C-alpha positions, 0 to 999 in steps of 0.5 A: 529715363532715369539716366537722363534725369538732371540732364536734358538730352542732346535730341531735345536741344536740337528740337528747342533750337529748331522750334524757336527759330521756327516760331521767330520766322513766322513773325519775321519772314516779311523783313526777310524778303525786303532784305533779300529785294533791296540786296537785288534791286540795282543789280549790275548798276542798273537803276535801282528798283527801291529807293527805300525799305518803306518804298519795297513794303509799298511796291510788294504790297501793290504788285504782289498783295497782301501775302506777297509780303510771305512769298518763301514762308515755307522755305524760310520754316525748312531753313529754320528746321535744318540751319537753326535746329543744327546750330542752336543744337550744337552750340548748346551741347557743345556749351554743355560739354565744355562748360567750366566745373566751377559753373563760371562763364565761358570766356569770350573768345571760346563762346566764339570759337563755339558760334563758329563751329556750329554755325559751319555744320548748321550752314551746310545743312541749311544751304539747299533751303537758303538757296530756295528761300533766296530765290522764291523771296526774289522771284517777284522783282523779275518780269513775269516771263523770267520768274521761276515760279516755284510753288513751295520749297519742296518744288523748288528742291526738285525743280533745281535738282532736276533743271541745274543738277543737285550740286545746284542746292549748295551754291554759294556754299562757301559764302553761306558757310562763311557768313554763317561763322561770322553771325553764329560768332557775333551772335551766339558769343555776343548774345552771352557776354551782353546777357553776362553783363546786364546781368552783373548789373542791378538792374537786369533779373534773368527774365524777358527783359533782359533777354530782349535787351541782350538780343538787341545788342547781338543783332546790331553787331551780328548786322555790320559784321556780317552784311557784305558777306550776306549781300555777297552770298544772295547775289551769287545764290540768285545768279543765272547761267548766261550763255554757259557762264555765271554771272560771278566767278565768287564772292570776291568777285561780287564784293568787287563788281558791287564797290565798283558799279554802286559804291562802297555803302552798297555792301550794307544795302538792306541794313535796316530790313536786315537789322529790323529783321536779325534784330527781332529774330534773335530776340523772338528765337532766344526768348522763345529758346529760354522758354523751351530750356525753362520746360526742358529744365522742369522736365528733366530736373535740371538746371542748366541755360541756353547760353 
């Protein structure tokens, strides 16, 4: 125990990352569901089911009840327990390992590289929970006879493995990894950079207000950069096999199909719920992570920062 004094152990960094992500998910799961429904709306050139995010929410409440907005919560929590635990744990561990000896902040490109690396590892680990989340949140938009009817994330994982093969759990892994690399490079690096900028002014101290401002800046940059990849990932993971053939050949096929049938701006369909999901999730995740890090610093006598 004495050997660890002054340094937060790596396993604690992983636990803090996952706990922060799971705490944030409880608050933003309804926004995740709306984002997925918006991205699936108008698929294949069909009439759009939802005219706006508000229309989507009202439709869900009317057809599926109040708790309908929490469909897929178990998958969302498992996703955070796998994906976020890994990506934030890896990122904070790498950040601590590669930090400058003189304590000066790492340059932006190094933070981005660390973010991309941690995102790739985390997304591979979290893909099974991700595909479960996509399917569970999209299920309510289908006619009753076409719904998969997963009762929880473990039922989803079991049935996908049994009915479609274990490799289905990693369907869309390619775009998922690419999206995660973009998200993490944008989210983690811009958060660090925004926090560093805000602290350099005379108006901010290292507190929740600063963390909130940095998180919202980070969330906006991440939303703009990652949405086209995210919509491709969502549609691939939710696609069905028709007459032995998948609906899409790959991410490029999805993007070309969307642009041709729905227009270029359809690549940012669901922007509002995506940002209002990603923004608060980023805010809550980093606020929880910063507070957990402060507690860990007191326990281990450390002075490390999360970002």
